[in-house]
C-alpha positions, -999 to +999 in steps of 0.1 A: +006-490-373+017-489-337-006-498-309-003-463-292-011-446-325-042-467-330-054-459-295-049-422-300-066-423-334-097-439-318-097-413-290-094-384-314-119-398-339-146-407-314-141-375-292-146-391-258-173-417-267-149-445-256-131-447-223-100-468-212-093-477-249-067-505-252-057-519-286-038-552-283-020-564-314-016-601-314-002-626-339-036-632-356-049-596-354-062-569-331-082-571-299-101-540-287-109-533-250-125-504-232-158-490-222-186-473-242-220-458-234-237-474-264-233-503-289-231-476-316-200-461-300-185-496-297-192-501-334-176-467-343-144-478-325-143-510-345-147-491-378-120-466-368-095-494-363-106-512-394-099-481-415-065-475-398-050-509-398-047-538-423-048-563-395-082-580-388-100-575-356-102-608-338-121-596-308-140-565-298-142-566-260-154-531-255-179-532-227-212-513-231-221-501-196-247-479-180-220-463-159-203-453-191-236-437-202-239-416-171-202-405-174-208-396-211-237-373-204-221-357-173-192-347-195-215-329-219-230-306-193 
């Protein structure tokens, strides 16, 4: 599956829980990057990629940040 399609699938499936999502496909597997408000959202992104691609995830570099949490709640209002 193409990198862009994986990124879009994560965005759609997680409905705004992850920001600045980047999926990098390398020789040995996939690297995830972005920002999340919680570790749970980070884990959901990883599982979304695992279900969409046969390649292994070699790194999940999604940052869990308080600023992401503030942004997440502001969007809900």
